[in-house]
PyMOL Python script that loads the backbone (N, CA, C, O; Angstrom):
from pymol import cmd

cmd.read_pdbstr("""\
ATOM      1  N   MET A   1      12.706  -3.926  -6.890  1.00  0.00           N
ATOM      2  CA  MET A   1      11.380  -3.479  -6.869  1.00  0.00           C
ATOM      3  C   MET A   1      12.067  -2.022  -5.595  1.00  0.00           C
ATOM      4  O   MET A   1      12.849  -2.294  -4.683  1.00  0.00           O
ATOM      5  N   ALA A   2      11.547  -0.620  -5.859  1.00  0.00           N
ATOM      6  CA  ALA A   2      11.935   0.335  -4.847  1.00  0.00           C
ATOM      7  C   ALA A   2      10.383   0.270  -4.095  1.00  0.00           C
ATOM      8  O   ALA A   2       9.376  -0.281  -4.539  1.00  0.00           O
ATOM      9  N   GLU A   3      10.511   0.871  -3.067  1.00  0.00           N
ATOM     10  CA  GLU A   3       9.480   1.631  -2.716  1.00  0.00           C
ATOM     11  C   GLU A   3       9.826   3.298  -2.018  1.00  0.00           C
ATOM     12  O   GLU A   3      10.711   3.657  -1.241  1.00  0.00           O
ATOM     13  N   VAL A   4       8.886   3.947  -2.578  1.00  0.00           N
ATOM     14  CA  VAL A   4       8.949   5.401  -2.686  1.00  0.00           C
ATOM     15  C   VAL A   4       8.038   5.965  -1.834  1.00  0.00           C
ATOM     16  O   VAL A   4       6.827   5.942  -2.052  1.00  0.00           O
ATOM     17  N   ARG A   5       8.909   6.829  -0.198  1.00  0.00           N
ATOM     18  CA  ARG A   5       8.125   7.166   1.242  1.00  0.00           C
ATOM     19  C   ARG A   5       7.997   8.458   1.026  1.00  0.00           C
ATOM     20  O   ARG A   5       8.619   9.333   0.423  1.00  0.00           O
ATOM     21  N   ALA A   6       7.277   8.392   1.507  1.00  0.00           N
ATOM     22  CA  ALA A   6       7.032   9.898   2.071  1.00  0.00           C
ATOM     23  C   ALA A   6       8.014  10.340   3.315  1.00  0.00           C
ATOM     24  O   ALA A   6       7.884   9.954   4.477  1.00  0.00           O
ATOM     25  N   GLU A   7       9.132  11.328   2.768  1.00  0.00           N
ATOM     26  CA  GLU A   7      10.117  12.216   3.740  1.00  0.00           C
ATOM     27  C   GLU A   7       9.393  13.047   4.490  1.00  0.00           C
ATOM     28  O   GLU A   7      10.242  13.934   4.574  1.00  0.00           O
ATOM     29  N   MET A   8       8.395  13.495   5.165  1.00  0.00           N
ATOM     30  CA  MET A   8       8.035  14.560   5.937  1.00  0.00           C
ATOM     31  C   MET A   8       6.080  13.860   5.898  1.00  0.00           C
ATOM     32  O   MET A   8       5.579  13.030   5.140  1.00  0.00           O
ATOM     33  N   VAL A   9       5.436  14.672   7.087  1.00  0.00           N
ATOM     34  CA  VAL A   9       3.900  15.160   7.362  1.00  0.00           C
ATOM     35  C   VAL A   9       3.708  16.005   6.404  1.00  0.00           C
ATOM     36  O   VAL A   9       4.223  17.123   6.370  1.00  0.00           O
ATOM     37  N   ALA A  10       2.870  15.487   5.458  1.00  0.00           N
ATOM     38  CA  ALA A  10       2.200  16.819   4.092  1.00  0.00           C
ATOM     39  C   ALA A  10       0.601  15.883   3.659  1.00  0.00           C
ATOM     40  O   ALA A  10       0.079  14.769   3.649  1.00  0.00           O
ATOM     41  N   ASN A  11       0.366  17.478   3.313  1.00  0.00           N
ATOM     42  CA  ASN A  11      -0.769  16.916   2.103  1.00  0.00           C
ATOM     43  C   ASN A  11      -0.103  16.131   0.423  1.00  0.00           C
ATOM     44  O   ASN A  11       0.822  16.485  -0.307  1.00  0.00           O
ATOM     45  N   VAL A  12      -0.941  15.145   0.343  1.00  0.00           N
ATOM     46  CA  VAL A  12      -0.957  15.215  -0.907  1.00  0.00           C
ATOM     47  C   VAL A  12      -1.788  16.000  -1.986  1.00  0.00           C
ATOM     48  O   VAL A  12      -2.989  15.788  -2.154  1.00  0.00           O
ATOM     49  N   TRP A  13      -1.075  16.913  -2.697  1.00  0.00           N
ATOM     50  CA  TRP A  13      -1.445  18.126  -3.493  1.00  0.00           C
ATOM     51  C   TRP A  13      -2.134  17.275  -4.945  1.00  0.00           C
ATOM     52  O   TRP A  13      -3.277  17.213  -5.398  1.00  0.00           O
ATOM     53  N   LYS A  14      -0.844  16.703  -5.364  1.00  0.00           N
ATOM     54  CA  LYS A  14      -1.437  16.172  -6.919  1.00  0.00           C
ATOM     55  C   LYS A  14      -0.948  14.905  -6.836  1.00  0.00           C
ATOM     56  O   LYS A  14      -0.073  14.676  -6.001  1.00  0.00           O
ATOM     57  N   VAL A  15      -1.504  13.708  -7.817  1.00  0.00           N
ATOM     58  CA  VAL A  15      -0.816  12.767  -8.218  1.00  0.00           C
ATOM     59  C   VAL A  15      -0.589  12.791  -9.547  1.00  0.00           C
ATOM     60  O   VAL A  15      -1.484  12.637 -10.378  1.00  0.00           O
ATOM     61  N   VAL A  16       0.715  13.003  -9.842  1.00  0.00           N
ATOM     62  CA  VAL A  16       1.137  12.522 -11.516  1.00  0.00           C
ATOM     63  C   VAL A  16       0.804  11.421 -12.078  1.00  0.00           C
ATOM     64  O   VAL A  16       0.340  11.546 -13.211  1.00  0.00           O
ATOM     65  N   VAL A  17       0.910  10.074 -11.541  1.00  0.00           N
ATOM     66  CA  VAL A  17       1.111   9.015 -11.951  1.00  0.00           C
ATOM     67  C   VAL A  17       0.295   8.040 -11.520  1.00  0.00           C
ATOM     68  O   VAL A  17      -0.138   8.077 -10.368  1.00  0.00           O
ATOM     69  N   ALA A  18       0.034   7.226 -12.218  1.00  0.00           N
ATOM     70  CA  ALA A  18      -1.367   6.013 -11.737  1.00  0.00           C
ATOM     71  C   ALA A  18      -1.018   3.764 -12.502  1.00  0.00           C
ATOM     72  O   ALA A  18      -0.707   3.288 -13.594  1.00  0.00           O
ATOM     73  N   GLU A  19      -1.274   3.280 -11.370  1.00  0.00           N
ATOM     74  CA  GLU A  19      -0.583   2.424 -11.396  1.00  0.00           C
ATOM     75  C   GLU A  19      -0.610   1.856 -12.857  1.00  0.00           C
ATOM     76  O   GLU A  19      -1.647   1.844 -13.519  1.00  0.00           O
ATOM     77  N   GLY A  20       0.725   1.335 -13.373  1.00  0.00           N
ATOM     78  CA  GLY A  20       0.979   0.858 -14.673  1.00  0.00           C
ATOM     79  C   GLY A  20       1.406   1.635 -16.121  1.00  0.00           C
ATOM     80  O   GLY A  20       1.247   1.475 -17.331  1.00  0.00           O
ATOM     81  N   ASP A  21       2.178   2.765 -15.007  1.00  0.00           N
ATOM     82  CA  ASP A  21       2.793   3.851 -15.904  1.00  0.00           C
ATOM     83  C   ASP A  21       3.904   3.872 -15.676  1.00  0.00           C
ATOM     84  O   ASP A  21       4.248   4.026 -14.504  1.00  0.00           O
ATOM     85  N   GLN A  22       4.984   3.711 -16.813  1.00  0.00           N
ATOM     86  CA  GLN A  22       6.249   3.425 -16.547  1.00  0.00           C
ATOM     87  C   GLN A  22       6.861   5.014 -16.151  1.00  0.00           C
ATOM     88  O   GLN A  22       6.451   6.072 -16.628  1.00  0.00           O
ATOM     89  N   VAL A  23       7.739   4.875 -15.341  1.00  0.00           N
ATOM     90  CA  VAL A  23       8.974   5.565 -14.590  1.00  0.00           C
ATOM     91  C   VAL A  23      10.195   5.544 -14.620  1.00  0.00           C
ATOM     92  O   VAL A  23      10.765   4.553 -14.164  1.00  0.00           O
ATOM     93  N   VAL A  24      10.851   6.487 -15.092  1.00  0.00           N
ATOM     94  CA  VAL A  24      13.084   6.950 -15.241  1.00  0.00           C
ATOM     95  C   VAL A  24      12.634   7.141 -13.484  1.00  0.00           C
ATOM     96  O   VAL A  24      11.616   7.297 -12.810  1.00  0.00           O
ATOM     97  N   ASP A  25      14.073   7.017 -13.301  1.00  0.00           N
ATOM     98  CA  ASP A  25      14.953   7.957 -12.259  1.00  0.00           C
ATOM     99  C   ASP A  25      14.694   9.505 -12.680  1.00  0.00           C
ATOM    100  O   ASP A  25      14.939  10.106 -13.726  1.00  0.00           O
ATOM    101  N   GLY A  26      14.045   9.955 -11.336  1.00  0.00           N
ATOM    102  CA  GLY A  26      13.787  11.286 -11.133  1.00  0.00           C
ATOM    103  C   GLY A  26      12.536  12.336 -11.774  1.00  0.00           C
ATOM    104  O   GLY A  26      12.356  13.541 -11.596  1.00  0.00           O
ATOM    105  N   ASP A  27      11.706  11.241 -12.658  1.00  0.00           N
ATOM    106  CA  ASP A  27      10.419  11.193 -13.028  1.00  0.00           C
ATOM    107  C   ASP A  27       9.613  11.951 -11.531  1.00  0.00           C
ATOM    108  O   ASP A  27      10.105  11.645 -10.444  1.00  0.00           O
ATOM    109  N   GLU A  28       8.401  12.914 -11.552  1.00  0.00           N
ATOM    110  CA  GLU A  28       7.172  12.940 -10.422  1.00  0.00           C
ATOM    111  C   GLU A  28       6.493  12.205 -10.405  1.00  0.00           C
ATOM    112  O   GLU A  28       6.079  11.891 -11.521  1.00  0.00           O
ATOM    113  N   LEU A  29       6.030  11.591  -9.454  1.00  0.00           N
ATOM    114  CA  LEU A  29       5.257  10.520  -8.953  1.00  0.00           C
ATOM    115  C   LEU A  29       3.730  11.636  -7.967  1.00  0.00           C
ATOM    116  O   LEU A  29       2.719  11.860  -8.633  1.00  0.00           O
ATOM    117  N   VAL A  30       3.776  12.034  -6.892  1.00  0.00           N
ATOM    118  CA  VAL A  30       3.338  12.782  -6.605  1.00  0.00           C
ATOM    119  C   VAL A  30       3.789  14.491  -5.855  1.00  0.00           C
ATOM    120  O   VAL A  30       4.887  14.801  -5.394  1.00  0.00           O
ATOM    121  N   ILE A  31       2.998  15.043  -5.912  1.00  0.00           N
ATOM    122  CA  ILE A  31       3.516  16.442  -5.154  1.00  0.00           C
ATOM    123  C   ILE A  31       2.965  16.975  -3.566  1.00  0.00           C
ATOM    124  O   ILE A  31       1.984  17.717  -3.606  1.00  0.00           O
ATOM    125  N   LEU A  32       3.392  16.727  -2.511  1.00  0.00           N
ATOM    126  CA  LEU A  32       3.622  17.053  -1.111  1.00  0.00           C
ATOM    127  C   LEU A  32       2.941  18.717  -0.959  1.00  0.00           C
ATOM    128  O   LEU A  32       3.211  19.537  -1.837  1.00  0.00           O
ATOM    129  N   GLU A  33       2.274  19.009  -0.071  1.00  0.00           N
ATOM    130  CA  GLU A  33       2.188  20.290   0.199  1.00  0.00           C
ATOM    131  C   GLU A  33       2.245  20.529   1.476  1.00  0.00           C
ATOM    132  O   GLU A  33       1.265  20.183   2.136  1.00  0.00           O
ATOM    133  N   SER A  34       3.377  21.171   2.165  1.00  0.00           N
ATOM    134  CA  SER A  34       3.300  21.006   3.436  1.00  0.00           C
ATOM    135  C   SER A  34       3.512  22.660   4.166  1.00  0.00           C
ATOM    136  O   SER A  34       4.609  22.965   3.698  1.00  0.00           O
ATOM    137  N   MET A  35       3.230  23.408   4.711  1.00  0.00           N
ATOM    138  CA  MET A  35       3.415  24.648   5.077  1.00  0.00           C
ATOM    139  C   MET A  35       3.489  25.709   3.799  1.00  0.00           C
ATOM    140  O   MET A  35       4.223  26.696   3.804  1.00  0.00           O
ATOM    141  N   LYS A  36       2.684  25.375   2.801  1.00  0.00           N
ATOM    142  CA  LYS A  36       2.144  25.969   2.106  1.00  0.00           C
ATOM    143  C   LYS A  36       3.993  25.658   0.716  1.00  0.00           C
ATOM    144  O   LYS A  36       4.640  26.515   0.113  1.00  0.00           O
ATOM    145  N   MET A  37       4.077  24.974   0.734  1.00  0.00           N
ATOM    146  CA  MET A  37       5.681  24.355  -0.146  1.00  0.00           C
ATOM    147  C   MET A  37       4.786  23.917  -0.418  1.00  0.00           C
ATOM    148  O   MET A  37       3.743  23.692   0.194  1.00  0.00           O
ATOM    149  N   GLU A  38       5.183  23.708  -1.604  1.00  0.00           N
ATOM    150  CA  GLU A  38       5.428  21.994  -2.971  1.00  0.00           C
ATOM    151  C   GLU A  38       6.457  21.411  -3.205  1.00  0.00           C
ATOM    152  O   GLU A  38       7.516  21.667  -3.778  1.00  0.00           O
ATOM    153  N   ILE A  39       5.731  20.044  -2.350  1.00  0.00           N
ATOM    154  CA  ILE A  39       7.607  19.446  -2.252  1.00  0.00           C
ATOM    155  C   ILE A  39       7.098  18.202  -3.373  1.00  0.00           C
ATOM    156  O   ILE A  39       5.950  17.779  -3.508  1.00  0.00           O
ATOM    157  N   PRO A  40       8.390  17.751  -4.153  1.00  0.00           N
ATOM    158  CA  PRO A  40       7.413  16.954  -5.356  1.00  0.00           C
ATOM    159  C   PRO A  40       8.580  15.932  -4.968  1.00  0.00           C
ATOM    160  O   PRO A  40       9.777  16.178  -4.821  1.00  0.00           O
ATOM    161  N   VAL A  41       7.834  14.599  -4.830  1.00  0.00           N
ATOM    162  CA  VAL A  41       8.237  13.111  -5.076  1.00  0.00           C
ATOM    163  C   VAL A  41       8.746  12.458  -5.767  1.00  0.00           C
ATOM    164  O   VAL A  41       7.802  11.906  -6.333  1.00  0.00           O
ATOM    165  N   VAL A  42       9.561  12.101  -6.150  1.00  0.00           N
ATOM    166  CA  VAL A  42      10.375  11.383  -7.241  1.00  0.00           C
ATOM    167  C   VAL A  42      10.577  10.055  -7.252  1.00  0.00           C
ATOM    168  O   VAL A  42      10.587   9.445  -6.183  1.00  0.00           O
ATOM    169  N   ALA A  43      10.855   9.105  -8.999  1.00  0.00           N
ATOM    170  CA  ALA A  43      10.671   7.849  -8.481  1.00  0.00           C
ATOM    171  C   ALA A  43      12.448   8.141  -8.384  1.00  0.00           C
ATOM    172  O   ALA A  43      12.936   9.163  -8.868  1.00  0.00           O
ATOM    173  N   ASP A  44      13.384   6.961  -7.610  1.00  0.00           N
ATOM    174  CA  ASP A  44      14.620   6.937  -7.593  1.00  0.00           C
ATOM    175  C   ASP A  44      14.717   5.400  -7.753  1.00  0.00           C
ATOM    176  O   ASP A  44      15.085   4.590  -6.902  1.00  0.00           O
ATOM    177  N   ALA A  45      14.178   5.095  -9.427  1.00  0.00           N
ATOM    178  CA  ALA A  45      14.306   3.886 -10.205  1.00  0.00           C
ATOM    179  C   ALA A  45      13.401   4.090 -11.059  1.00  0.00           C
ATOM    180  O   ALA A  45      12.226   4.456 -11.077  1.00  0.00           O
ATOM    181  N   ASP A  46      14.537   3.639 -12.073  1.00  0.00           N
ATOM    182  CA  ASP A  46      13.567   2.935 -13.656  1.00  0.00           C
ATOM    183  C   ASP A  46      12.280   1.570 -13.121  1.00  0.00           C
ATOM    184  O   ASP A  46      12.543   0.615 -12.390  1.00  0.00           O
ATOM    185  N   GLY A  47      10.958   1.876 -13.736  1.00  0.00           N
ATOM    186  CA  GLY A  47      10.230   0.693 -13.768  1.00  0.00           C
ATOM    187  C   GLY A  47       8.829   1.323 -14.389  1.00  0.00           C
ATOM    188  O   GLY A  47       8.541   2.298 -15.083  1.00  0.00           O
ATOM    189  N   THR A  48       7.973   0.009 -13.633  1.00  0.00           N
ATOM    190  CA  THR A  48       6.515   0.333 -13.598  1.00  0.00           C
ATOM    191  C   THR A  48       5.944   0.841 -12.392  1.00  0.00           C
ATOM    192  O   THR A  48       6.884   1.056 -11.626  1.00  0.00           O
ATOM    193  N   ILE A  49       4.896   1.126 -11.872  1.00  0.00           N
ATOM    194  CA  ILE A  49       4.215   1.675 -10.794  1.00  0.00           C
ATOM    195  C   ILE A  49       3.022   0.932 -10.701  1.00  0.00           C
ATOM    196  O   ILE A  49       1.859   1.154 -11.037  1.00  0.00           O
ATOM    197  N   THR A  50       3.896  -0.472  -9.887  1.00  0.00           N
ATOM    198  CA  THR A  50       3.199  -1.604  -9.272  1.00  0.00           C
ATOM    199  C   THR A  50       1.652  -1.389  -8.440  1.00  0.00           C
ATOM    200  O   THR A  50       0.640  -2.086  -8.523  1.00  0.00           O
ATOM    201  N   ALA A  51       1.919  -0.104  -7.593  1.00  0.00           N
ATOM    202  CA  ALA A  51       0.899  -0.045  -6.360  1.00  0.00           C
ATOM    203  C   ALA A  51       0.916   1.153  -6.287  1.00  0.00           C
ATOM    204  O   ALA A  51       2.094   1.367  -5.998  1.00  0.00           O
ATOM    205  N   LEU A  52       0.165   2.611  -6.380  1.00  0.00           N
ATOM    206  CA  LEU A  52      -0.020   4.038  -5.999  1.00  0.00           C
ATOM    207  C   LEU A  52      -0.505   3.783  -4.147  1.00  0.00           C
ATOM    208  O   LEU A  52      -1.114   2.772  -3.797  1.00  0.00           O
ATOM    209  N   LYS A  53      -0.251   4.471  -3.534  1.00  0.00           N
ATOM    210  CA  LYS A  53      -0.411   4.009  -2.117  1.00  0.00           C
ATOM    211  C   LYS A  53      -1.703   4.926  -1.844  1.00  0.00           C
ATOM    212  O   LYS A  53      -2.763   4.625  -1.295  1.00  0.00           O
ATOM    213  N   VAL A  54      -1.076   6.705  -2.664  1.00  0.00           N
ATOM    214  CA  VAL A  54      -1.909   7.787  -1.437  1.00  0.00           C
ATOM    215  C   VAL A  54      -2.978   8.111  -2.769  1.00  0.00           C
ATOM    216  O   VAL A  54      -2.861   7.569  -3.867  1.00  0.00           O
ATOM    217  N   ALA A  55      -3.965   9.048  -2.434  1.00  0.00           N
ATOM    218  CA  ALA A  55      -4.702  10.020  -3.543  1.00  0.00           C
ATOM    219  C   ALA A  55      -4.287  11.438  -2.788  1.00  0.00           C
ATOM    220  O   ALA A  55      -3.585  11.783  -1.837  1.00  0.00           O
ATOM    221  N   GLU A  56      -5.265  12.140  -3.928  1.00  0.00           N
ATOM    222  CA  GLU A  56      -5.170  13.590  -3.776  1.00  0.00           C
ATOM    223  C   GLU A  56      -6.071  13.737  -3.063  1.00  0.00           C
ATOM    224  O   GLU A  56      -7.204  13.277  -3.211  1.00  0.00           O
ATOM    225  N   GLY A  57      -5.447  14.767  -1.723  1.00  0.00           N
ATOM    226  CA  GLY A  57      -6.214  15.065  -0.796  1.00  0.00           C
ATOM    227  C   GLY A  57      -5.532  14.396   0.667  1.00  0.00           C
ATOM    228  O   GLY A  57      -5.481  14.945   1.767  1.00  0.00           O
ATOM    229  N   ASP A  58      -5.095  13.196   0.328  1.00  0.00           N
ATOM    230  CA  ASP A  58      -4.989  12.072   1.834  1.00  0.00           C
ATOM    231  C   ASP A  58      -3.754  12.869   2.549  1.00  0.00           C
ATOM    232  O   ASP A  58      -3.136  13.623   1.798  1.00  0.00           O
ATOM    233  N   VAL A  59      -3.315  12.797   3.913  1.00  0.00           N
ATOM    234  CA  VAL A  59      -1.955  13.270   4.535  1.00  0.00           C
ATOM    235  C   VAL A  59      -1.140  12.243   4.518  1.00  0.00           C
ATOM    236  O   VAL A  59      -1.630  11.159   4.834  1.00  0.00           O
ATOM    237  N   VAL A  60       0.128  12.294   4.197  1.00  0.00           N
ATOM    238  CA  VAL A  60       1.120  11.500   4.991  1.00  0.00           C
ATOM    239  C   VAL A  60       2.113  11.483   6.281  1.00  0.00           C
ATOM    240  O   VAL A  60       2.542  12.590   6.605  1.00  0.00           O
ATOM    241  N   GLN A  61       2.368  10.805   6.753  1.00  0.00           N
ATOM    242  CA  GLN A  61       3.531  11.012   7.665  1.00  0.00           C
ATOM    243  C   GLN A  61       4.263  10.045   7.648  1.00  0.00           C
ATOM    244  O   GLN A  61       3.934   8.900   7.338  1.00  0.00           O
ATOM    245  N   GLU A  62       5.423  10.457   8.014  1.00  0.00           N
ATOM    246  CA  GLU A  62       6.730  10.120   7.614  1.00  0.00           C
ATOM    247  C   GLU A  62       7.295   8.822   7.713  1.00  0.00           C
ATOM    248  O   GLU A  62       7.570   8.393   8.834  1.00  0.00           O
ATOM    249  N   GLY A  63       7.527   8.075   6.612  1.00  0.00           N
ATOM    250  CA  GLY A  63       7.946   6.958   6.700  1.00  0.00           C
ATOM    251  C   GLY A  63       6.792   6.110   5.738  1.00  0.00           C
ATOM    252  O   GLY A  63       6.905   5.012   5.193  1.00  0.00           O
ATOM    253  N   ASP A  64       5.855   6.892   5.753  1.00  0.00           N
ATOM    254  CA  ASP A  64       4.554   6.476   4.370  1.00  0.00           C
ATOM    255  C   ASP A  64       4.654   5.769   3.048  1.00  0.00           C
ATOM    256  O   ASP A  64       5.166   6.351   2.092  1.00  0.00           O
ATOM    257  N   LEU A  65       4.111   4.329   2.926  1.00  0.00           N
ATOM    258  CA  LEU A  65       4.322   4.412   1.468  1.00  0.00           C
ATOM    259  C   LEU A  65       3.681   5.112   0.797  1.00  0.00           C
ATOM    260  O   LEU A  65       2.481   5.342   0.946  1.00  0.00           O
ATOM    261  N   ILE A  66       4.570   5.654  -0.239  1.00  0.00           N
ATOM    262  CA  ILE A  66       3.838   6.396  -1.449  1.00  0.00           C
ATOM    263  C   ILE A  66       3.757   5.565  -2.697  1.00  0.00           C
ATOM    264  O   ILE A  66       3.209   6.143  -3.636  1.00  0.00           O
ATOM    265  N   ALA A  67       4.210   4.245  -2.944  1.00  0.00           N
ATOM    266  CA  ALA A  67       4.126   4.150  -4.331  1.00  0.00           C
ATOM    267  C   ALA A  67       4.937   2.498  -4.390  1.00  0.00           C
ATOM    268  O   ALA A  67       5.427   2.090  -3.337  1.00  0.00           O
ATOM    269  N   VAL A  68       4.995   1.955  -5.170  1.00  0.00           N
ATOM    270  CA  VAL A  68       5.595   0.387  -5.618  1.00  0.00           C
ATOM    271  C   VAL A  68       6.312   0.621  -6.534  1.00  0.00           C
ATOM    272  O   VAL A  68       5.591   0.944  -7.478  1.00  0.00           O
ATOM    273  N   ILE A  69       7.528   0.650  -6.862  1.00  0.00           N
ATOM    274  CA  ILE A  69       8.518   0.926  -8.626  1.00  0.00           C
ATOM    275  C   ILE A  69       8.802  -0.538  -9.009  1.00  0.00           C
ATOM    276  O   ILE A  69       9.345  -1.108  -8.063  1.00  0.00           O
ATOM    277  N   GLU A  70       8.638  -1.259  -9.966  1.00  0.00           N
ATOM    278  CA  GLU A  70       8.797  -3.146 -10.113  1.00  0.00           C
ATOM    279  C   GLU A  70       9.660  -2.780 -11.778  1.00  0.00           C
ATOM    280  O   GLU A  70      10.069  -3.707 -12.477  1.00  0.00           O
TER     281      GLU A  70
END
""", "prot")
cmd.dss("prot")
cmd.show_as("cartoon", "prot")
cmd.util.cbc("prot")
cmd.orient("prot")
């Protein structure tokens, strides 16, 4: 199991995956926006998205859980 967490305070601009999707290491999961910059959040393991904890428009804080990959 891998937990993907936010590395900074940002807005969730776009959600690219859904629960149940298969991903491989390096796939984009969500795109964050901070200070008019787009920051992709990528999978750090191969597997299935078993939990997606953010939606477009959410604000995440550093360390917040974005997704779980199993």
